[in-house]
N, C-alpha and C positions, 0 to 999 in steps of 0.2 A: 504493500500499499506505500503511495506516495505519500511523502512530509510536506504540509504545507508549508508554503513559502516563507511566510513570516512566525513559523514553528518558534525558531532558534530565538526570534524577539519575545514572542509568547513566555516563553521558558524563561528568560531573561530579567524580563519584567515582574511576572505573575507567578511563576514555579520553582522560585529560588536558586536558580541558576546563577544570580547575581553573589548569592553568602558562597557558591561553590569555587567561583573565580576568585574572589577574594581570597578565602583558605588556601587556593592553589599559589596564590603571588605569595601571600606571608609563609606559607611552606618552604619557600627558595631560601630561606635563611638557614635552612637545616644542610645546603647543599654549598659550602665553601670554596670546591673546585672541581672539573673535572678535564677529562682529557677528549677532546673532538678528533676521534681517529680520519673519518671521512678527508677532514681538510687540515689534517697537522697541526691544531692549534690548541693549545694549552689555555682554559677558561678558569679565572680567578672571579669569586662573586664576593662581594662586602656589602652586608647591610646596612647604611648608613642610617641609625634609629633618631638621629635629631632631624632631619630633613624628611626621613620614612621615604627612600627608593634604593633601589641595588645599584651597585657603582660594580659595574660586569667589565673584568681588564681581559684584553684577548691577548694571547702571546704567541706569534708564529716566528718562526726562523728564518732569520735577515729581512725583518720589517720591525718598523716601529709598534711599539706595544698601543692597541686601541681600547678606550674607555667609552662605554656606554652607560648612559643615565637610565634604568627603567623605574619609572613610578607604576603605582597602581592605575592610576586614569590611564596611561599609556598602554599597559598589560591590556585593560578594556578596552582601550580602541582597537587594539589587533582584534580581538574576537568581535568586535563590532564589524570590521573593515573585513573580515572572513564570513560573517553571516551575509553581508551587504553583496559580496561579489557573489555568493551562493544564489540571495534572492534574484539579482540583478540576472544572470545565468537561468534561473527556472521563470522569469517573467517572459522574458525575449522568447524562450520556448513555448511558453503557454498561448504567446499573442500571437505567435507565428503562423499566417494563412487561418486565420481564423473570423468567424463573421461578424458584423459591425454589433450586432446583439450580444455575442458572446463578450467580447471586447469593453464593452460597456459595462458588463454585468460582471466582468473581472474584475474591473478595475475599481467599481462601486465598491464590490466586497472587500475589496482589499485596502480601501480608504478608510471605509467606514472601521474597520479592524485598527488600523492604525490611529484613528482619532481615538478611540477606548483605551489605548495603548499608552496614548499621550496623557489622559487624564491619570492612569493609572503611575508613569513616571514621575509625576509631579508629587505625589506621595512619597517616594524613596527618602530615606532618611538622610542621606549622603547629598548634598548638595552639588557636588562637583560631578557625583554619578547622573544627578539630573539633566545638569548642562549638555555633558556627552551624548548622554542617550537623546534626547531631544534633537540635539544637532541633526544625528542620524536618521529620526525620526523623518524630520521636515526633508531631508534627503530623500528616501524614499518617497516619499509624496511627490515630488521634482521628475522623479525617476518614472514613477508608475505612470503620471500626466505626458511625460514626453513618450515613452513607450507607445500608451493607447492614444495620440495624436498620430504617431508614424502609422499604426494598426488601422486606421480608419482612414485609406486613402479615398473611401467614397462617403460624401456627407450625405447625411440621414436624409436627410430635405434640400432639395433645390434652393438655393441663395435667392431666387425668385419669390418665393413663397414666403421669405423673413420678413421681418419687419425692420424698417433701417434707423439704428440709433444716431441721433446728429447730435448728441452733447459726450463728455468723457466717458469710457469706460467707468473708472471707480464710481461713476455717480449713478451708472445701471444697476450695477453690482449689487451698491450700498442701499439704492431703493428697494431690495429685493431681501438687503439683511435686516432693514429697519422694520417689513412687516412683518420679517418671520421672527424678530429679537425683541418684540415691545419696546422699539426705539422709536415712538411716534407719541404724537399728541393724545391717542385714546391709551397707550398705556399698556396693550396685548398686543399677542403675535395672533396674527390673522392667515397666517399659512405655516404650515410645517418648516420647522429648520432642520433641515439636510443639506449639507455642502453641496455633495455630490450631486443630488439629486435638480438641486436650484442651479447649479454649474451647467447641466445636462440641459435643462430647461432652457437657458438664457442661449443657449448655443443653438440648440435646437430651433430657435425662435427670432432669433435677433442677427444683424451684421451692422458692420459700422457705415459711416456714411458714404463711404465708397464702393459698399458692397461686399466688405472683405468679411470672410470670419473673423471674429472674436476669437481672443488667446484665451484658452482653457485654463493654464497657469495662474497668469494674472486673475480671472474671476476668480478661481478656486480661492486663490491668498486673499485675495480682501474678504471674502467672505467668511475669512477665519475669526472666532472671537477672540483670540488672542493676539488678532493685529488691527485693533482701530485706527492706528497710522497711515494703514492703507486706504482707508475709507475716505468718501468726501467731507470735505470740512463745512459742517454745516449744522443747523439747529435741528432738534428732532423732525422728522418728517410730520407736517399736516395733513391728516386724513379727516373725511366725512365721518360723523358718528351719528346715526340715528338713534341712537339710545337702545338698539335690542340686543340685548345679552348674549353673547355668545358663547355657548357652552368651551369650557377648558378640557383638552385633550387628557384622558387619563396617563397617567405616565407610570412607565413598571418602574420600580425598585430594584429591579435588577435588569440582566441583558446575558444573552448569550453571545458569543462571538461564532459567527455563522460560518462555517468551513466548508457545507457542501452547498451550491446553488443550484437549484432544480434547475431553471431557466436557461442557464447559463452553461449547464452540465459541466461544473466542475467537480471534477472527482476526487476530492481529498478527507482525509478524517474527518469524521464526525465530531464538531464540540470538543476540542483538544482543552477546555477550559469553560465553567458555566460562573457568573458573577453573581451573587448576590448580596446586595446591601455593602457592594466593593469589598466582598470574601471572598474566596474560594472556596465551593464547595466539590 
């Protein structure tokens, strides 16, 4: 059974893999030196307790000694880079020669999981870990959007059927953000907030003043709740309100990361984990 492309990140953030990596790093204090037969190198490892890093000195005949400093953050980044390369390879293969519908559903599934992983990352105790992991999650989002754009050579709608938007793109995206996030005079969301769905809706129904396709990555970024600086600078959106009570959508206290999307035909293990009140069950 194929491993889900984001399983490494799920394990790292939600399934205690981060603790394992920490233990692996600090266990290095018990290895003072070793000989690398393949490269003919003698390696000496010293733990610098004051600054909490390993000083790795590499000695090789006829060469000056080389010193490398290895911190826990750098050790974590080595793992994240390995995960990233695996994800990049898997995603490229998964989107190759697939239908538009499959590509849209596939990217939507991955982006939704990343959003939940971002929330979980903020709850980590180590602030340095939060910054490092968050950076890689943003990079994953950019990669997914880039691959999706490349995999969709044919637009789902002809531009002739789309509405021209004559203003700035961030104004359009901010408009949809405002009506889905209570950023208006009525003080309530009027449509569902889902970054991926809203992005797809805008792309499917609008073009710029020159009848050109709008940028998926730009719209998706503007709709990010964590990036208010990307949105249009203005007062809250003023909407007409006829006083009719709009029932609030019921919000589940838990959610499951959806691994198998039947519509997209994505064949992955079912539910690697389920969230309930932000705890693993």
